[in-house]
C-alpha positions in Angstrom: 40.1 4.5 -31.4 37.5 4.1 -28.6 40.2 4.1 -25.9 41.8 7.2 -27.4 38.4 8.9 -27.3 37.8 7.8 -23.7 41.3 9.0 -22.7 40.7 12.4 -24.3 37.3 12.7 -22.7 38.8 12.0 -19.3 41.6 14.6 -20.0 38.9 17.1 -21.0 37.0 16.5 -17.8 40.3 17.0 -15.8 41.1 20.1 -17.8 37.8 21.6 -16.8 38.0 20.3 -13.2 41.3 22.1 -12.8 39.6 25.4 -13.6 36.8 26.1 -11.1 36.0 29.4 -12.7 34.6 27.4 -15.7 32.5 24.9 -13.7 29.3 27.0 -13.9 29.8 27.7 -17.6 30.4 23.9 -18.2 27.2 23.0 -16.4 25.2 25.6 -18.4 26.7 24.3 -21.7 25.9 20.6 -20.8 22.3 21.6 -20.2 22.1 23.7 -23.4 23.6 21.0 -25.6 22.0 17.9 -24.2 19.5 16.1 -26.4 15.9 16.7 -25.5 14.6 14.0 -23.3 18.1 12.6 -22.6 16.8 11.0 -19.4 14.5 8.7 -21.3 17.1 7.2 -23.7 20.4 5.4 -23.1 22.9 6.5 -22.4 21.2 8.3 -19.5 23.6 11.2 -19.5 23.1 14.7 -21.0 25.1 14.3 -24.2 24.7 16.4 -27.4 22.8 15.0 -30.3 25.1 12.7 -32.4 24.4 14.6 -35.7 25.1 18.0 -34.0 28.4 16.7 -32.5 29.4 15.1 -35.8 28.8 18.5 -37.6 30.7 20.4 -34.9 33.7 18.0 -35.1 33.8 18.3 -38.9 33.7 22.1 -38.8 36.4 22.2 -36.1 38.8 19.5 -37.2 37.7 18.6 -40.8 37.0 15.1 -39.6 33.8 14.0 -37.8 35.6 11.1 -36.1 38.4 13.3 -34.7 38.3 13.3 -30.9 37.7 16.6 -29.1 40.9 18.1 -27.7 40.8 19.1 -24.0 42.4 22.5 -24.8 39.6 23.2 -27.3 36.9 22.4 -24.6 38.6 24.9 -22.3 38.9 27.6 -25.0 35.2 27.0 -25.9 34.1 27.4 -22.3 36.1 30.6 -21.9 34.4 31.9 -25.1 31.0 30.9 -23.8 31.6 32.6 -20.5 32.8 35.9 -22.1 29.9 35.8 -24.6 27.3 35.3 -21.8 28.8 38.2 -19.8 28.5 40.5 -22.7 24.8 39.7 -23.2 23.9 40.6 -19.6 
C-alpha cells in the first residue's frame, strides 16, 4: 500500500508540474494546508495535519486510507484558482 501511495503522490506531482498555470495555486495551497510549525517536527515538509487529511479522504472517497488521485488534485487546484479569482 505504501508503494501505491508513493506512486500516486509522484503522479500527482507530475500532473501539477505539467500544468504551469497551477503552480502558484499549488504553492498557496501547500502553505494554507501545512501544519502549524511544520518546520519543527519531522517530516520537515509542509504537509497537512494527519486528522484533517484523513477527514478529507473519507469525505472524498468514503475511505480514509484511499490514496489521493492525481486528477482530483488537479481538479481541486482548478477550483481553488477560480474561487480565489472570484474573491478578488
